[in-house]
N, C-alpha and C positions, 0 to 999 in steps of 0.2 A: 367285689365284696368290700364293704366298708371296714376299714381297720383303724386302730388306734395305737401308736407307738410313743414311748418316751423320747423326748429330744435329746441330742447328745449331751447337752450341759444340764440336763434335769430341769430346764426352766418351764417346760410345759409339755404338751402332747402334740403329736402330728396326726390329723385326722386325714385319711386317704381313701380314695375310692374313684371309680370311673364316674363319668357325667351322671348316670343314671342313680348310682348309690347316692351321691351328694344331693342330688335334686330330690330324691325319695325323702331324704332326712329333712330337707328344708321344707317340704310340702308338709310333712308330718308335724314339724314345729309350728308352722303357721296354723295348722288345723287345731291343734291342741291348746296353744296359748290364746287364740280367739283374738278379736280386734282390740284396739286400744281402749275402748270404753266398757268392755265386758267385766273384767274384774278389777275394780278400782283400786283396792288394797294391795293388788299385785302389780301395780304399774311399774315400779321400779324393777321388780324381778323380770318382768316381761322385757324391759329395755335391755337387760343384761343378756338375756337368752337371744334377743334380736341381734345383739353385737356379735355373738357367735354365728348366728345364721348368716349376717352379712359376710363374714369371712368365708363361710362355707359356699355361699353363692358365687362369690368372686373367684374362689378356687374352681368351682365347676366351669366357669367362664374362661379358665386358663390365666387369670390375673395373678395367681400366687405360684405354686410350685407345680411343675410338669415332670413326670418321670415314666419310664417304660417299665413294665413289670411282666415277668414270665407268666404266660396263660395256661401252661399245662400242655400245650400242643407239641408233641415230640415228632422227630423226623420219621420214625417208623408209623405214626399215625397218618402223617401226610401221605407216605407211600401207600399205605394200606387203603386209603380212600381216594387215592389218585388226584389230589389237588394242592395247589400252592397257597400258602397263608402265612402270615407273620406268626412267630411263636411269642409275641410280647403284645400287651395291651397298654393304652396310655392311661395312666392314672394321675389324678389331680389331688393336691393336697394344700392343707394350711395348718399353721401352728396356733395354739391357744394356751395360755398361761394356766399353770396348774391350779392356783386358786379359783380362776375364773370357771374352769371346766368342772371342778369339784362342786361349786356352787350351783352351776347349771344343773348337774345331776340331781341335787337335792331339790331345787326349785321346781324342776319338772315333775316331781312327786306330787306337789300341790296341784299343778295344772292338770295333770292326769287324773287325780281325785276329782277335781271340779268338773272336768270333762265327763267322767264316767258317771257322775250324778245326774247329768243331763241327757246323756245318750241312752237310747232305747235298747241297743244290744252291744254294750261296750266290748264284751268278750270277742266279738267278730269284727271290731274296728281295726282295720290294718294299720292305721296311723298310730294307734296306741301300742302295737306290737313293735314298730319301728322305733318309737321313742324308749320302750323298754329295752331294746337291744342297744340303743345308744347309751343308756345309763349303764348298762352291764359291761360295755366295752370300757367306759371311763373307769369303773371299779376293777376290771380285769387288768387293764393297764397299770393301775395303782398297785395291784397285787404283786406285780413283778418288781416293784420298787421299794417295799417295806417288808420288815420281818413279819412272819406269819402271825405271831401272837398280836402285833400291833394291827395287822390287816383284819383279824377277827374283831377286834375292838372297834375298828372303823366300821365294819359291816354292821355291828349292833348299834353304833351311833347313827348311821345313816338310816337304818330301819326305824329307829325311835326318834328321828329328828323332828323338832318342833315345826310347825308351819312357818313359812317365810312371809306371812302376811305383815305389811308395813315394815319390811326388812330395811335396815339402814344399809343400802347397796354401796354406800361410799366405803364401807368396811372391806369390801372386795378390792376396790382400788387400793385401799391401805396395804392389804395383804399381797396384792400383785406387785406393788412398787418394792415392798420389803423384800419379797422373794427375788425380784429381779437383781436387787442390790447385794444379795448374798453370793459368796464363792460357791462354785459347784459343789464342793464337799458338804458345805452347810445346808444347800437345798436338799441333798440326798438325805441328810440326817433330820431335817425339819419337815419333810413332806408328810409324814404321818401325823405330826402335831398340828400342821396346818389344816389337814383333812378333819381332824377331830374338832378343832376350834370352829370351823364352819358348820359342822353338823350339830355341835352341842350348844351353839350360842352361848358361850361361856362368859365369865364376869368381865374379860377384857372387851367383848363385843357389847355387853350391856353397858359398860362405861362409855364406850365409843358411841353407842346409839343415843345415850343420854345428851352427849355434847352436840350431836346433830339435831336432836330435838329442841335443845336450847337455842340453836342458830335459827331453827325454823319457826319457833313460836312467836317472836315479836311481830313478824309481819304475816303470820298464819300461812307460810309457804309449806306445800306438800313436802314430806320428808325426802321424796326422791329427787327433788329439784335442788336441794342443797348441793353445791360443788365442792369437792375436796381441792384444797389449795395446793396442788402438786401436779406436775406434768410427767408423762411418761417419756422415756428416752426415745429418740428418733430411731435407734437401732437397738434391737434386742439380740443378745447371743444365745440362739436357741440351743 
């Protein structure tokens, strides 16, 4: 079963599951976001989601974290059915920064909407249900980290979030790096505010986007191709 938990230092979330859980999620992501030429105004958002997909795929291949998890098989059940079997399953996991996963949850709303507009019977599309569960897991994990009143405000903001069409994805890098640089206690206190900033596309975001557009306009470069002049640390204290 796919699970999502807060990392010890509140830097991000840990996505865990067996091979089939992670592969199912990856297949659903590929199915819903379409190929790179399908939604031109969402190229940047597609790239961000693919970044998470890359981590999930490598986790499923055993390239990230590997752990054993109790599978519910008790000794009395083994005796009752007269067989020998392990009582633990192998789970794979990977970490994703909080701003990154929150943005993905919102951006996937747009891709789901676009996909439903084209699908003949979207209510019966298993990929859409997998994406919906993934988004729910993100919010459920967030629920355990913020006060109830703030969580309800976040739910409302996520529900009413504006489309991420032509989103300045560099802003997520900016928030990621800022979040990494905070002390643990400050991350705890700032998480709700970060979630709201991403959902509401507030004045800070709009000012940041204007700067990105200024950099893109002289050479008519697509907004998603402008690079943020900052580097991620080699190691992150999750």
